[in-house]
MIZA-54446 format. One record per residue (C-alpha): residue in one letter; x negated, z negated, y negated. Coordinates in steps of 0.5 Angstrom, whole numbers, plus 500, padded with zeros to 3 digits. Last residue first. Example, Ala and Ser with C-alpha at 12.3 -4.5 7.8 and 13.67 -1.06 7.14 Angstrom:
BEGIN
<site loza="S" xx="473" zz="486" yy="502"/>
<site loza="A" xx="475" zz="484" yy="509"/>
***
This chain:
BEGIN
<site loza="R" xx="728" zz="197" yy="731"/>
<site loza="L" xx="729" zz="195" yy="724"/>
<site loza="A" xx="724" zz="198" yy="720"/>
<site loza="E" xx="726" zz="204" yy="723"/>
<site loza="E" xx="733" zz="203" yy="721"/>
<site loza="L" xx="731" zz="201" yy="714"/>
<site loza="Q" xx="726" zz="209" yy="714"/>
<site loza="P" xx="732" zz="212" yy="717"/>
<site loza="V" xx="737" zz="210" yy="711"/>
<site loza="L" xx="733" zz="213" yy="706"/>
<site loza="V" xx="733" zz="221" yy="707"/>
<site loza="R" xx="740" zz="221" yy="709"/>
<site loza="W" xx="742" zz="216" yy="703"/>
<site loza="D" xx="739" zz="222" yy="698"/>
<site loza="F" xx="734" zz="220" yy="694"/>
<site loza="H" xx="727" zz="224" yy="695"/>
<site loza="A" xx="728" zz="231" yy="696"/>
<site loza="Q" xx="736" zz="231" yy="693"/>
<site loza="V" xx="734" zz="227" yy="687"/>
<site loza="H" xx="728" zz="232" yy="685"/>
<site loza="S" xx="732" zz="237" yy="686"/>
<site loza="R" xx="738" zz="234" yy="681"/>
<site loza="G" xx="732" zz="232" yy="676"/>
<site loza="V" xx="731" zz="241" yy="677"/>
<site loza="N" xx="737" zz="243" yy="675"/>
<site loza="G" xx="739" zz="238" yy="670"/>
<site loza="M" xx="732" zz="240" yy="666"/>
<site loza="E" xx="734" zz="247" yy="666"/>
<site loza="L" xx="741" zz="246" yy="664"/>
<site loza="A" xx="738" zz="242" yy="657"/>
<site loza="H" xx="733" zz="248" yy="656"/>
<site loza="S" xx="739" zz="252" yy="657"/>
<site loza="P" xx="743" zz="248" yy="652"/>
<site loza="D" xx="737" zz="247" yy="646"/>
<site loza="R" xx="740" zz="244" yy="640"/>
<site loza="L" xx="743" zz="238" yy="644"/>
<site loza="L" xx="737" zz="236" yy="648"/>
<site loza="E" xx="732" zz="236" yy="642"/>
<site loza="T" xx="737" zz="231" yy="638"/>
<site loza="I" xx="737" zz="228" yy="644"/>
<site loza="A" xx="729" zz="227" yy="644"/>
<site loza="A" xx="729" zz="226" yy="637"/>
<site loza="A" xx="734" zz="220" yy="637"/>
<site loza="F" xx="730" zz="217" yy="642"/>
<site loza="S" xx="723" zz="218" yy="639"/>
<site loza="E" xx="727" zz="214" yy="633"/>
<site loza="P" xx="730" zz="209" yy="636"/>
<site loza="S" xx="724" zz="207" yy="640"/>
<site loza="D" xx="722" zz="208" yy="647"/>
<site loza="A" xx="724" zz="214" yy="650"/>
<site loza="L" xx="724" zz="218" yy="656"/>
<site loza="R" xx="727" zz="226" yy="656"/>
<site loza="L" xx="729" zz="227" yy="663"/>
<site loza="H" xx="726" zz="232" yy="670"/>
<site loza="V" xx="721" zz="236" yy="666"/>
<site loza="G" xx="719" zz="233" yy="660"/>
<site loza="D" xx="718" zz="226" yy="662"/>
<site loza="R" xx="716" zz="226" yy="669"/>
<site loza="L" xx="721" zz="222" yy="674"/>
<site loza="A" xx="718" zz="218" yy="680"/>
<site loza="L" xx="724" zz="214" yy="681"/>
<site loza="G" xx="722" zz="207" yy="680"/>
<site loza="A" xx="722" zz="206" yy="672"/>
<site loza="C" xx="728" zz="210" yy="668"/>
<site loza="G" xx="731" zz="204" yy="664"/>
<site loza="L" xx="724" zz="201" yy="663"/>
<site loza="T" xx="721" zz="208" yy="661"/>
<site loza="T" xx="728" zz="208" yy="655"/>
<site loza="G" xx="732" zz="214" yy="658"/>
<site loza="V" xx="735" zz="221" yy="655"/>
<site loza="L" xx="738" zz="225" yy="661"/>
<site loza="P" xx="740" zz="232" yy="661"/>
<site loza="R" xx="746" zz="232" yy="667"/>
<site loza="A" xx="745" zz="235" yy="673"/>
<site loza="M" xx="751" zz="232" yy="677"/>
<site loza="S" xx="745" zz="228" yy="682"/>
<site loza="L" xx="742" zz="227" yy="675"/>
<site loza="A" xx="748" zz="223" yy="672"/>
<site loza="Q" xx="748" zz="219" yy="679"/>
<site loza="L" xx="742" zz="217" yy="680"/>
<site loza="V" xx="740" zz="215" yy="673"/>
<site loza="K" xx="746" zz="210" yy="673"/>
<site loza="L" xx="745" zz="208" yy="680"/>
<site loza="R" xx="738" zz="205" yy="676"/>
<site loza="T" xx="732" zz="203" yy="679"/>
<site loza="G" xx="729" zz="195" yy="679"/>
<site loza="S" xx="729" zz="191" yy="674"/>
<site loza="G" xx="732" zz="189" yy="667"/>
<site loza="M" xx="731" zz="189" yy="660"/>
<site loza="R" xx="731" zz="194" yy="655"/>
<site loza="L" xx="736" zz="199" yy="657"/>
<site loza="P" xx="738" zz="206" yy="653"/>
<site loza="V" xx="741" zz="210" yy="659"/>
<site loza="V" xx="743" zz="216" yy="655"/>
<site loza="V" xx="747" zz="222" yy="659"/>
<site loza="V" xx="747" zz="228" yy="654"/>
<site loza="D" xx="753" zz="234" yy="654"/>
<site loza="A" xx="757" zz="229" yy="657"/>
<site loza="A" xx="764" zz="233" yy="661"/>
<site loza="A" xx="761" zz="233" yy="669"/>
<site loza="L" xx="759" zz="225" yy="667"/>
<site loza="Y" xx="766" zz="224" yy="665"/>
<site loza="P" xx="769" zz="227" yy="671"/>
<site loza="E" xx="765" zz="224" yy="676"/>
<site loza="V" xx="766" zz="216" yy="673"/>
<site loza="A" xx="772" zz="216" yy="678"/>
<site loza="D" xx="778" zz="211" yy="677"/>
<site loza="V" xx="777" zz="208" yy="671"/>
<site loza="W" xx="776" zz="201" yy="668"/>
<site loza="G" xx="774" zz="200" yy="661"/>
<site loza="T" xx="774" zz="206" yy="657"/>
<site loza="L" xx="771" zz="204" yy="651"/>
<site loza="V" xx="770" zz="210" yy="645"/>
<site loza="V" xx="764" zz="209" yy="640"/>
<site loza="Q" xx="763" zz="214" yy="633"/>
<site loza="P" xx="770" zz="212" yy="629"/>
<site loza="D" xx="767" zz="205" yy="630"/>
<site loza="D" xx="773" zz="200" yy="631"/>
<site loza="R" xx="772" zz="198" yy="638"/>
<site loza="L" xx="765" zz="197" yy="638"/>
<site loza="R" xx="766" zz="190" yy="636"/>
<site loza="E" xx="769" zz="188" yy="643"/>
<site loza="L" xx="762" zz="189" yy="645"/>
<site loza="A" xx="760" zz="182" yy="644"/>
<site loza="P" xx="766" zz="180" yy="648"/>
<site loza="H" xx="764" zz="184" yy="655"/>
<site loza="L" xx="768" zz="189" yy="658"/>
<site loza="S" xx="769" zz="189" yy="665"/>
<site loza="Q" xx="770" zz="195" yy="667"/>
<site loza="G" xx="766" zz="202" yy="665"/>
<site loza="V" xx="765" zz="208" yy="661"/>
<site loza="V" xx="762" zz="207" yy="654"/>
<site loza="W" xx="763" zz="214" yy="651"/>
<site loza="L" xx="758" zz="215" yy="645"/>
<site loza="T" xx="761" zz="221" yy="640"/>
<site loza="A" xx="757" zz="225" yy="636"/>
<site loza="P" xx="757" zz="228" yy="629"/>
<site loza="P" xx="761" zz="234" yy="628"/>
<site loza="G" xx="757" zz="239" yy="624"/>
<site loza="D" xx="749" zz="241" yy="624"/>
<site loza="L" xx="747" zz="234" yy="627"/>
<site loza="K" xx="741" zz="228" yy="625"/>
<site loza="L" xx="742" zz="223" yy="630"/>
<site loza="R" xx="738" zz="216" yy="627"/>
<site loza="P" xx="746" zz="213" yy="626"/>
<site loza="L" xx="746" zz="213" yy="633"/>
<site loza="I" xx="740" zz="210" yy="635"/>
<site loza="E" xx="740" zz="204" yy="632"/>
<site loza="D" xx="746" zz="199" yy="632"/>
<site loza="V" xx="750" zz="205" yy="637"/>
<site loza="F" xx="744" zz="205" yy="641"/>
<site loza="W" xx="741" zz="197" yy="641"/>
<site loza="L" xx="749" zz="196" yy="642"/>
<site loza="V" xx="749" zz="200" yy="648"/>
<site loza="G" xx="742" zz="197" yy="651"/>
<site loza="D" xx="744" zz="190" yy="650"/>
<site loza="V" xx="750" zz="190" yy="653"/>
<site loza="N" xx="747" zz="195" yy="659"/>
<site loza="P" xx="742" zz="189" yy="660"/>
<site loza="R" xx="746" zz="183" yy="661"/>
<site loza="F" xx="752" zz="186" yy="666"/>
<site loza="D" xx="760" zz="185" yy="663"/>
<site loza="M" xx="759" zz="192" yy="661"/>
<site loza="K" xx="758" zz="195" yy="670"/>
<site loza="G" xx="755" zz="201" yy="668"/>
<site loza="T" xx="756" zz="208" yy="664"/>
<site loza="F" xx="753" zz="211" yy="658"/>
<site loza="L" xx="755" zz="218" yy="655"/>
<site loza="L" xx="753" zz="223" yy="650"/>
<site loza="T" xx="759" zz="228" yy="646"/>
<site loza="P" xx="757" zz="233" yy="642"/>
<site loza="G" xx="762" zz="234" yy="637"/>
<site loza="P" xx="770" zz="235" yy="636"/>
<site loza="R" xx="773" zz="231" yy="641"/>
<site loza="A" xx="778" zz="235" yy="646"/>
<site loza="Q" xx="773" zz="235" yy="651"/>
<site loza="M" xx="772" zz="228" yy="652"/>
<site loza="A" xx="779" zz="226" yy="653"/>
<site loza="A" xx="779" zz="232" yy="658"/>
<site loza="A" xx="774" zz="229" yy="663"/>
<site loza="T" xx="771" zz="234" yy="667"/>
<site loza="P" xx="774" zz="237" yy="673"/>
<site loza="A" xx="769" zz="234" yy="679"/>
<site loza="A" xx="764" zz="235" yy="684"/>
<site loza="T" xx="762" zz="241" yy="681"/>
<site loza="P" xx="756" zz="239" yy="678"/>
<site loza="T" xx="755" zz="236" yy="685"/>
<site loza="L" xx="756" zz="228" yy="687"/>
<site loza="A" xx="758" zz="229" yy="694"/>
<site loza="E" xx="753" zz="232" yy="697"/>
<site loza="T" xx="748" zz="228" yy="693"/>
<site loza="N" xx="750" zz="221" yy="696"/>
<site loza="I" xx="746" zz="217" yy="692"/>
<site loza="G" xx="740" zz="213" yy="694"/>
<site loza="N" xx="737" zz="206" yy="690"/>
<site loza="P" xx="730" zz="205" yy="693"/>
<site loza="I" xx="728" zz="203" yy="700"/>
<site loza="V" xx="721" zz="200" yy="698"/>
<site loza="L" xx="720" zz="194" yy="705"/>
<site loza="P" xx="717" zz="188" yy="702"/>
<site loza="R" xx="711" zz="185" yy="704"/>
<site loza="V" xx="711" zz="177" yy="703"/>
<site loza="G" xx="707" zz="172" yy="699"/>
<site loza="S" xx="712" zz="169" yy="695"/>
<site loza="L" xx="711" zz="171" yy="688"/>
<site loza="G" xx="706" zz="176" yy="689"/>
<site loza="R" xx="710" zz="180" yy="694"/>
<site loza="L" xx="716" zz="179" yy="690"/>
<site loza="F" xx="713" zz="182" yy="684"/>
<site loza="A" xx="709" zz="187" yy="688"/>
<site loza="A" xx="716" zz="189" yy="691"/>
<site loza="D" xx="720" zz="189" yy="685"/>
<site loza="S" xx="714" zz="195" yy="682"/>
<site loza="E" xx="714" zz="198" yy="688"/>
<site loza="S" xx="723" zz="200" yy="688"/>
<site loza="V" xx="729" zz="197" yy="691"/>
<site loza="A" xx="726" zz="191" yy="695"/>
<site loza="V" xx="727" zz="189" yy="702"/>
<site loza="V" xx="726" zz="183" yy="705"/>
<site loza="Q" xx="726" zz="182" yy="713"/>
<site loza="G" xx="726" zz="176" yy="718"/>
<site loza="F" xx="728" zz="172" yy="712"/>
<site loza="R" xx="724" zz="165" yy="712"/>
<site loza="P" xx="718" zz="168" yy="706"/>
<site loza="L" xx="724" zz="169" yy="702"/>
<site loza="I" xx="727" zz="162" yy="701"/>
<site loza="K" xx="722" zz="159" yy="697"/>
<site loza="A" xx="719" zz="163" yy="693"/>
<site loza="E" xx="725" zz="166" yy="691"/>
<site loza="Y" xx="728" zz="159" yy="689"/>
<site loza="R" xx="721" zz="157" yy="685"/>
<site loza="Q" xx="723" zz="163" yy="680"/>
<site loza="L" xx="729" zz="163" yy="680"/>
<site loza="K" xx="729" zz="156" yy="678"/>
<site loza="M" xx="724" zz="157" yy="673"/>
<site loza="T" xx="728" zz="163" yy="670"/>
<site loza="Q" xx="734" zz="159" yy="669"/>
<site loza="L" xx="731" zz="154" yy="666"/>
<site loza="A" xx="728" zz="160" yy="661"/>
<site loza="S" xx="734" zz="164" yy="661"/>
<site loza="Y" xx="739" zz="159" yy="658"/>
<site loza="L" xx="734" zz="156" yy="653"/>
<site loza="A" xx="733" zz="163" yy="651"/>
<site loza="A" xx="741" zz="163" yy="651"/>
<site loza="H" xx="741" zz="158" yy="645"/>
<site loza="W" xx="735" zz="161" yy="642"/>
<site loza="R" xx="740" zz="168" yy="641"/>
<site loza="R" xx="740" zz="166" yy="634"/>
<site loza="P" xx="734" zz="166" yy="633"/>
<site loza="Q" xx="733" zz="173" yy="636"/>
<site loza="R" xx="726" zz="175" yy="639"/>
<site loza="A" xx="727" zz="168" yy="644"/>
<site loza="D" xx="733" zz="173" yy="647"/>
<site loza="A" xx="729" zz="178" yy="649"/>
<site loza="L" xx="723" zz="175" yy="652"/>
<site loza="L" xx="729" zz="170" yy="655"/>
<site loza="A" xx="733" zz="177" yy="659"/>
<site loza="S" xx="726" zz="180" yy="661"/>
<site loza="R" xx="724" zz="173" yy="665"/>
<site loza="Q" xx="731" zz="173" yy="668"/>
<site loza="L" xx="730" zz="180" yy="671"/>
<site loza="D" xx="723" zz="177" yy="673"/>
<site loza="S" xx="727" zz="172" yy="675"/>
<site loza="E" xx="732" zz="175" yy="679"/>
<site loza="A" xx="727" zz="181" yy="682"/>
<site loza="N" xx="733" zz="186" yy="683"/>
<site loza="H" xx="737" zz="189" yy="688"/>
<site loza="A" xx="734" zz="185" yy="694"/>
<site loza="D" xx="736" zz="186" yy="701"/>
<site loza="Y" xx="735" zz="180" yy="705"/>
<site loza="V" xx="734" zz="182" yy="712"/>
<site loza="W" xx="736" zz="177" yy="718"/>
<site loza="K" xx="734" zz="179" yy="724"/>
<site loza="P" xx="739" zz="177" yy="729"/>
<site loza="L" xx="738" zz="172" yy="735"/>
<site loza="G" xx="739" zz="174" yy="742"/>
<site loza="R" xx="733" zz="173" yy="746"/>
<site loza="G" xx="731" zz="180" yy="746"/>
<site loza="R" xx="733" zz="179" yy="739"/>
<site loza="S" xx="728" zz="175" yy="736"/>
<site loza="E" xx="723" zz="180" yy="741"/>
<site loza="A" xx="725" zz="186" yy="739"/>
<site loza="A" xx="724" zz="184" yy="732"/>
<site loza="G" xx="717" zz="180" yy="733"/>
<site loza="E" xx="717" zz="188" yy="736"/>
<site loza="P" xx="718" zz="192" yy="729"/>
<site loza="V" xx="712" zz="188" yy="725"/>
<site loza="S" xx="714" zz="183" yy="720"/>
<site loza="G" xx="715" zz="184" yy="713"/>
<site loza="A" xx="719" zz="177" yy="712"/>
<site loza="A" xx="716" zz="172" yy="717"/>
<site loza="R" xx="716" zz="172" yy="725"/>
<site loza="G" xx="714" zz="166" yy="729"/>
<site loza="S" xx="719" zz="165" yy="733"/>
<site loza="K" xx="721" zz="158" yy="731"/>
<site loza="L" xx="722" zz="161" yy="723"/>
<site loza="L" xx="729" zz="164" yy="726"/>
<site loza="A" xx="732" zz="158" yy="729"/>
<site loza="P" xx="729" zz="155" yy="720"/>
<site loza="L" xx="734" zz="162" yy="718"/>
<site loza="Y" xx="740" zz="160" yy="720"/>
<site loza="P" xx="743" zz="154" yy="715"/>
<site loza="L" xx="740" zz="159" yy="710"/>
<site loza="A" xx="744" zz="166" yy="712"/>
<site loza="Y" xx="749" zz="162" yy="707"/>
<site loza="P" xx="745" zz="161" yy="701"/>
<site loza="V" xx="742" zz="167" yy="701"/>
<site loza="L" xx="750" zz="170" yy="698"/>
<site loza="E" xx="748" zz="171" yy="691"/>
<site loza="L" xx="741" zz="173" yy="692"/>
<site loza="G" xx="744" zz="180" yy="693"/>
<site loza="E" xx="746" zz="184" yy="700"/>
<site loza="V" xx="745" zz="180" yy="705"/>
<site loza="Q" xx="743" zz="184" yy="711"/>
<site loza="V" xx="745" zz="181" yy="719"/>
<site loza="V" xx="741" zz="185" yy="724"/>
<site loza="D" xx="742" zz="185" yy="732"/>
<site loza="F" xx="748" zz="183" yy="732"/>
<site loza="R" xx="751" zz="179" yy="739"/>
<site loza="H" xx="758" zz="178" yy="736"/>
<site loza="Q" xx="763" zz="173" yy="736"/>
<site loza="E" xx="759" zz="167" yy="735"/>
<site loza="L" xx="756" zz="170" yy="729"/>
<site loza="L" xx="762" zz="172" yy="727"/>
<site loza="R" xx="766" zz="165" yy="727"/>
<site loza="A" xx="760" zz="162" yy="724"/>
<site loza="L" xx="760" zz="167" yy="718"/>
<site loza="A" xx="768" zz="166" yy="717"/>
<site loza="V" xx="766" zz="159" yy="717"/>
<site loza="A" xx="761" zz="160" yy="710"/>
<site loza="F" xx="765" zz="165" yy="707"/>
<site loza="D" xx="771" zz="159" yy="708"/>
<site loza="P" xx="766" zz="154" yy="704"/>
<site loza="S" xx="766" zz="157" yy="699"/>
<site loza="A" xx="760" zz="159" yy="694"/>
<site loza="L" xx="760" zz="165" yy="690"/>
<site loza="R" xx="757" zz="163" yy="683"/>
<site loza="R" xx="751" zz="157" yy="686"/>
<site loza="A" xx="746" zz="162" yy="688"/>
<site loza="I" xx="747" zz="166" yy="681"/>
<site loza="D" xx="746" zz="159" yy="677"/>
<site loza="P" xx="739" zz="158" yy="680"/>
<site loza="E" xx="739" zz="152" yy="685"/>
<site loza="T" xx="736" zz="145" yy="684"/>
<site loza="S" xx="743" zz="143" yy="681"/>
<site loza="T" xx="744" zz="137" yy="676"/>
<site loza="L" xx="744" zz="140" yy="669"/>
<site loza="L" xx="747" zz="148" yy="672"/>
<site loza="E" xx="750" zz="145" yy="676"/>
<site loza="R" xx="755" zz="140" yy="672"/>
<site loza="L" xx="756" zz="146" yy="667"/>
<site loza="R" xx="758" zz="150" yy="672"/>
<site loza="T" xx="763" zz="145" yy="675"/>
<site loza="A" xx="766" zz="144" yy="668"/>
<site loza="T" xx="766" zz="151" yy="666"/>
<site loza="T" xx="771" zz="152" yy="672"/>
<site loza="R" xx="768" zz="156" yy="678"/>
<site loza="T" xx="773" zz="161" yy="682"/>
<site loza="P" xx="771" zz="163" yy="689"/>
<site loza="S" xx="773" zz="171" yy="691"/>
<site loza="P" xx="778" zz="171" yy="697"/>
<site loza="L" xx="775" zz="172" yy="703"/>
<site loza="L" xx="775" zz="179" yy="707"/>
<site loza="T" xx="773" zz="181" yy="714"/>
<site loza="L" xx="773" zz="188" yy="716"/>
<site loza="S" xx="770" zz="190" yy="723"/>
<site loza="A" xx="767" zz="197" yy="726"/>
<site loza="L" xx="766" zz="200" yy="720"/>
<site loza="G" xx="767" zz="207" yy="719"/>
<site loza="P" xx="772" zz="208" yy="713"/>
<site loza="P" xx="773" zz="202" yy="708"/>
<site loza="T" xx="779" zz="199" yy="707"/>
<site loza="V" xx="783" zz="200" yy="700"/>
<site loza="E" xx="785" zz="193" yy="697"/>
<site loza="G" xx="791" zz="189" yy="699"/>
<site loza="S" xx="786" zz="184" yy="703"/>
<site loza="E" xx="783" zz="182" yy="697"/>
<site loza="G" xx="775" zz="181" yy="696"/>
<site loza="F" xx="770" zz="178" yy="698"/>
<site loza="S" xx="765" zz="181" yy="703"/>
<site loza="L" xx="764" zz="179" yy="711"/>
<site loza="L" xx="762" zz="187" yy="714"/>
<site loza="H" xx="761" zz="190" yy="721"/>
<site loza="V" xx="757" zz="196" yy="723"/>
<site loza="E" xx="756" zz="199" yy="729"/>
<site loza="H" xx="751" zz="205" yy="729"/>
<site loza="R" xx="750" zz="212" yy="728"/>
<site loza="T" xx="753" zz="214" yy="723"/>
<site loza="A" xx="755" zz="207" yy="721"/>
<site loza="L" xx="748" zz="207" yy="718"/>
<site loza="E" xx="751" zz="212" yy="713"/>
<site loza="S" xx="756" zz="209" yy="710"/>
<site loza="M" xx="753" zz="201" yy="711"/>
<site loza="I" xx="747" zz="204" yy="706"/>
<site loza="G" xx="751" zz="208" yy="701"/>
<site loza="W" xx="756" zz="202" yy="701"/>
<site loza="N" xx="751" zz="198" yy="699"/>
<site loza="R" xx="748" zz="201" yy="694"/>
<site loza="I" xx="754" zz="204" yy="691"/>
<site loza="A" xx="757" zz="197" yy="691"/>
<site loza="A" xx="751" zz="194" yy="687"/>
<site loza="G" xx="751" zz="200" yy="681"/>
<site loza="Q" xx="759" zz="201" yy="680"/>
<site loza="R" xx="764" zz="205" yy="683"/>
<site loza="P" xx="764" zz="205" yy="691"/>
<site loza="P" xx="771" zz="205" yy="693"/>
<site loza="Y" xx="769" zz="200" yy="698"/>
<site loza="P" xx="763" zz="196" yy="696"/>
<site loza="L" xx="768" zz="189" yy="697"/>
<site loza="Q" xx="765" zz="185" yy="693"/>
<site loza="P" xx="759" zz="180" yy="694"/>
<site loza="T" xx="757" zz="183" yy="700"/>
<site loza="L" xx="754" zz="180" yy="708"/>
<site loza="F" xx="753" zz="186" yy="713"/>
<site loza="L" xx="754" zz="185" yy="719"/>
<site loza="F" xx="749" zz="190" yy="724"/>
<site loza="N" xx="749" zz="193" yy="731"/>
<site loza="M" xx="744" zz="197" yy="734"/>
***
């Protein structure tokens, strides 16, 4: 089969959530199929291996004035306007003229506007999201690719969770107003555009159920995955800087301008870290991730917090962590940070929401905790019983190997798209 992927940023090297998912699917498909990539990125970046072709366009910029005008006048949600680029549209048209693709896969809502001009022709074939493979074969027989939307999040549900969090804090009511407006726009947008795709993919059963209720589509569930061969407990040397500090090391990873990550780290530092009751030196939270949000700057003065910013690789930090924490209170889908930690057999404590969609059991694969008190108690328990923490990490790794390795997941996508 001949695939074209559209991604919002170059997914290689795969260092953060969306890129890890995108590259995991693409690289596994490339072992058996022809894979082309159209993406935003800089020409000097590392070229991904194994692709049939790579087309890169500079990332567009939006002025504050333009964004404010579009927020007030456009019926499209903010995320759908973020990567508007005439050059990207031209490049897509050129690729569709030059190649006969079986599948065009759109990674994330940001890029959906580029697909919309091509979708009405597919509707004439009688296919809608979730159609049977025979419909896909019929359309390809007439030279039409199957257009696939990979929903990294149920975006309107994600925005709704941000709205609920903002509405609880009077100082965040301005943000709640933005979230309320975007939630309404996203609900209308997702309900309108999802049925126009030949296939919709969701990352969790809960996201699939939400999108089905919103739009009537029947998404295929392909969870986030990981390359467990590359991400092993001995995959990298431990981070020397983490080992050099006294006391236990706690780790949070993720892109640090992403709202759920920002909220989770601030909640952990303000409410959970002070509740840790340990013998000896206090624990240190390491926050490893690029694009630091201004709200996190105050943590630089906290002696129990280290903000690394961008790092070459997260594996050394995972290898050195005593406990990985996932204190997320908002969001949707499944978290690649959880799969990364478990693939490296690290003990993990997370919220029920933060670890959702991965069939993980509290006390078996990890510890689940949703209040500051229970979260701190779970961390303390693992730190005081290293052998139990090690055993739990190993069981978590076995679970990820069996159910969330890309070699297990991608064949399910292939079968649906044939």
